[in-house]
N, C-alpha and C positions, 0 to 999 in steps of 0.2 A: 600589317598587310598593305596598308596604304602606301608605305614607303617602297615596298616591293613592286607594287603596281606602277609607281612612278619610275622606279628603276627599269621595269619592263618597257614602259613607254619610251624612256630615254634610249634604251638599247634598240628599240624598234626604229625610232627616228634616225639614230646613228647608222643602223644597218641600211636603211633606205637611202640615206645620204651617201654612204659608201658605194652602194650599188649604182646610184646615179652618177657618181664620179667616175666609176670604172667603165660603165657601158653607155652613159649618156641618157637619152630618153628611155624611161621605163614604161612598158605596156601596163595598163591598168590592172589586168589580171595577175601579172607578176607582182605588182605592188601590193595588191590585196593578199595574195598568198604569202608573200614574204613578211608582211606586217603581222598577219595572223600567226604564222609559224614562229617568228621570233618572239612575239609577245607571249604566246602560250608556253613556249619552251622556257623562257626566263621566269615567268610567273610560277610554273609548275616546279621548276628547280628550287626556287626560293621557298615555296610552300613545303616541299619535301625536306629541305634542309632545316626549316623551322620545326618540323615535326621530330626530326632527329634530335635537335637540341632540347625540345620539350620532353621527349621520352627520357633522355639522359638526365635532365635536371630534376624531373619529378620522381625519380627513383624506380621507374618501371624496368630499367635495364638491370638493376641489382636483384630483382626477384627471379630472373631467369636462371634455371639450373642447367649446367653444361654436362651432358651425358658422357662426353669424352674425358671429363675431369677424373672419373673413377677408373679409367683404364690406365694401368701402369705402363710405363715405357719399356719396351722389350728390346 
């Protein structure tokens, strides 16, 4: 998770630099909102992706029964 926080921080800094390149001086409120939004979005996406791999690797996905499996094709 530390690596993903570092990746989120890198994406945040990159996003702020890109915005400052496009529009010049960034107002402080826009900078705070952009930093919080980018950091939270990248960190949440990485956490959810980690949970998907954990669920698949631990065998939890194999236990699920598919009710559509019993229905024959018509």
